[in-house]
C-alpha positions as CSV (number, residue, x, y, z in Angstrom):
1,M,0.0,0.0,0.0
2,A,1.3,3.4,-1.0
3,T,2.3,5.8,1.8
4,L,1.0,9.4,1.8
5,E,4.4,10.6,0.6
6,E,4.3,8.3,-2.4
7,K,0.8,9.4,-3.2
8,V,1.8,13.1,-3.0
9,Q,4.7,12.3,-5.4
10,T,2.4,10.5,-7.8
11,V,-0.1,13.4,-7.8
12,M,2.7,15.9,-8.4
13,R,4.0,13.8,-11.4
14,Q,0.6,13.6,-13.0
15,T,-0.5,17.2,-12.4
16,D,1.0,20.6,-12.0
17,Y,0.1,20.8,-8.3
18,T,2.7,21.7,-5.7
19,E,3.4,19.5,-2.7
20,E,1.2,21.6,-0.5
21,I,-1.8,21.6,-3.0
22,S,-1.3,17.8,-3.5
23,R,-1.6,17.2,0.2
24,E,-4.8,19.4,0.4
25,K,-6.4,17.6,-2.6
26,L,-5.5,14.2,-1.1
27,N,-7.2,15.3,2.2
28,E,-10.3,16.4,0.2
29,H,-10.5,13.0,-1.6
30,N,-9.8,10.9,1.5
31,G,-6.3,9.9,0.4
32,D,-7.3,8.5,-3.0
33,H,-4.7,9.7,-5.4
34,L,-6.6,8.4,-8.4
35,K,-9.6,10.6,-7.6
36,V,-7.3,13.6,-7.3
37,I,-5.8,13.0,-10.7
38,R,-9.2,12.3,-12.3
39,S,-10.6,15.5,-10.9
40,Y,-7.6,17.4,-12.2
41,L,-8.2,16.0,-15.7
42,G,-11.9,16.6,-15.5
43,I,-12.9,13.0,-15.7
44,A,-16.3,12.5,-14.1
45,E,-17.1,9.4,-12.1
46,K,-19.3,6.9,-13.9
47,K,-22.5,6.1,-12.0
48,A,-24.1,2.8,-12.9
49,P,-27.8,3.0,-13.6
50,V,-29.9,1.6,-10.8
51,I,-32.2,-1.3,-11.9
52,K,-34.6,-2.1,-9.1
53,S,-36.2,-5.2,-10.6
54,I,-36.0,-7.6,-13.5
55,N,-39.3,-6.2,-14.8
56,Q,-37.8,-2.7,-15.0
57,E,-35.0,-4.0,-17.1
58,I,-37.4,-5.9,-19.4
59,Y,-39.5,-2.8,-20.0
60,K,-36.4,-0.7,-20.5
61,Q,-35.3,-3.0,-23.2
62,F,-38.8,-2.9,-24.8
63,R,-38.9,0.9,-24.8
64,A,-35.4,1.1,-26.3
65,R,-36.3,-1.4,-29.1
66,L,-39.6,0.4,-29.9
67,D,-37.9,3.8,-29.9
68,D,-35.3,2.5,-32.4
69,N,-38.0,1.0,-34.6
70,M,-40.0,4.2,-34.6
71,R,-36.9,6.3,-35.4
72,D,-36.2,3.9,-38.4
73,Y,-39.8,4.1,-39.6
74,N,-39.9,7.9,-39.4
75,D,-36.6,8.1,-41.4
76,R,-37.9,5.7,-44.1
77,K,-41.2,7.7,-44.2
78,A,-39.3,10.9,-44.7
79,R,-37.4,9.4,-47.6
80,G,-40.6,8.0,-49.1
81,E,-39.6,4.3,-48.7
82,T,-42.6,3.1,-46.7
83,K,-45.0,0.5,-48.2
84,N,-48.6,1.4,-48.8
85,L,-50.8,-1.4,-47.4
Protein backbone atom coordinates (compact mmCIF):
# COMPACT_ATOMS: atom_id res chain seq x y z
CA MET A 1 0.00 0.00 0.00
CA ALA A 2 1.33 3.41 -0.95
CA THR A 3 2.26 5.83 1.77
CA LEU A 4 1.03 9.40 1.84
CA GLU A 5 4.38 10.65 0.58
CA GLU A 6 4.28 8.25 -2.38
CA LYS A 7 0.75 9.41 -3.20
CA VAL A 8 1.84 13.06 -3.02
CA GLN A 9 4.70 12.33 -5.41
CA THR A 10 2.36 10.50 -7.79
CA VAL A 11 -0.10 13.41 -7.81
CA MET A 12 2.73 15.88 -8.38
CA ARG A 13 4.04 13.84 -11.35
CA GLN A 14 0.63 13.60 -12.99
CA THR A 15 -0.51 17.20 -12.36
CA ASP A 16 1.03 20.62 -11.99
CA TYR A 17 0.12 20.77 -8.29
CA THR A 18 2.73 21.72 -5.73
CA GLU A 19 3.39 19.50 -2.73
CA GLU A 20 1.17 21.63 -0.52
CA ILE A 21 -1.75 21.60 -2.96
CA SER A 22 -1.30 17.85 -3.53
CA ARG A 23 -1.63 17.21 0.20
CA GLU A 24 -4.75 19.39 0.39
CA LYS A 25 -6.36 17.60 -2.56
CA LEU A 26 -5.51 14.21 -1.06
CA ASN A 27 -7.20 15.28 2.18
CA GLU A 28 -10.28 16.40 0.21
CA HIS A 29 -10.46 13.04 -1.56
CA ASN A 30 -9.75 10.91 1.54
CA GLY A 31 -6.27 9.93 0.39
CA ASP A 32 -7.34 8.54 -2.98
CA HIS A 33 -4.69 9.74 -5.41
CA LEU A 34 -6.60 8.42 -8.44
CA LYS A 35 -9.61 10.59 -7.60
CA VAL A 36 -7.33 13.62 -7.27
CA ILE A 37 -5.83 12.98 -10.71
CA ARG A 38 -9.24 12.32 -12.28
CA SER A 39 -10.65 15.54 -10.85
CA TYR A 40 -7.60 17.43 -12.17
CA LEU A 41 -8.15 15.99 -15.65
CA GLY A 42 -11.90 16.65 -15.48
CA ILE A 43 -12.93 13.00 -15.71
CA ALA A 44 -16.32 12.49 -14.11
CA GLU A 45 -17.08 9.36 -12.12
CA LYS A 46 -19.34 6.91 -13.87
CA LYS A 47 -22.47 6.07 -12.01
CA ALA A 48 -24.10 2.79 -12.87
CA PRO A 49 -27.81 2.99 -13.62
CA VAL A 50 -29.90 1.56 -10.83
CA ILE A 51 -32.20 -1.28 -11.88
CA LYS A 52 -34.59 -2.12 -9.09
CA SER A 53 -36.15 -5.20 -10.59
CA ILE A 54 -36.04 -7.55 -13.54
CA ASN A 55 -39.34 -6.15 -14.82
CA GLN A 56 -37.83 -2.67 -15.00
CA GLU A 57 -34.96 -4.02 -17.12
CA ILE A 58 -37.38 -5.89 -19.41
CA TYR A 59 -39.53 -2.83 -20.03
CA LYS A 60 -36.45 -0.66 -20.47
CA GLN A 61 -35.33 -3.00 -23.24
CA PHE A 62 -38.83 -2.93 -24.81
CA ARG A 63 -38.86 0.87 -24.80
CA ALA A 64 -35.40 1.07 -26.34
CA ARG A 65 -36.34 -1.37 -29.10
CA LEU A 66 -39.62 0.40 -29.88
CA ASP A 67 -37.89 3.79 -29.92
CA ASP A 68 -35.30 2.47 -32.39
CA ASN A 69 -38.00 0.99 -34.62
CA MET A 70 -40.04 4.21 -34.62
CA ARG A 71 -36.94 6.26 -35.43
CA ASP A 72 -36.16 3.95 -38.37
CA TYR A 73 -39.77 4.07 -39.58
CA ASN A 74 -39.88 7.86 -39.43
CA ASP A 75 -36.60 8.07 -41.36
CA ARG A 76 -37.93 5.74 -44.08
CA LYS A 77 -41.21 7.65 -44.19
CA ALA A 78 -39.35 10.93 -44.66
CA ARG A 79 -37.41 9.39 -47.56
CA GLY A 80 -40.61 7.95 -49.08
CA GLU A 81 -39.56 4.33 -48.68
CA THR A 82 -42.61 3.09 -46.75
CA LYS A 83 -44.98 0.52 -48.18
CA ASN A 84 -48.60 1.38 -48.80
CA LEU A 85 -50.78 -1.39 -47.43
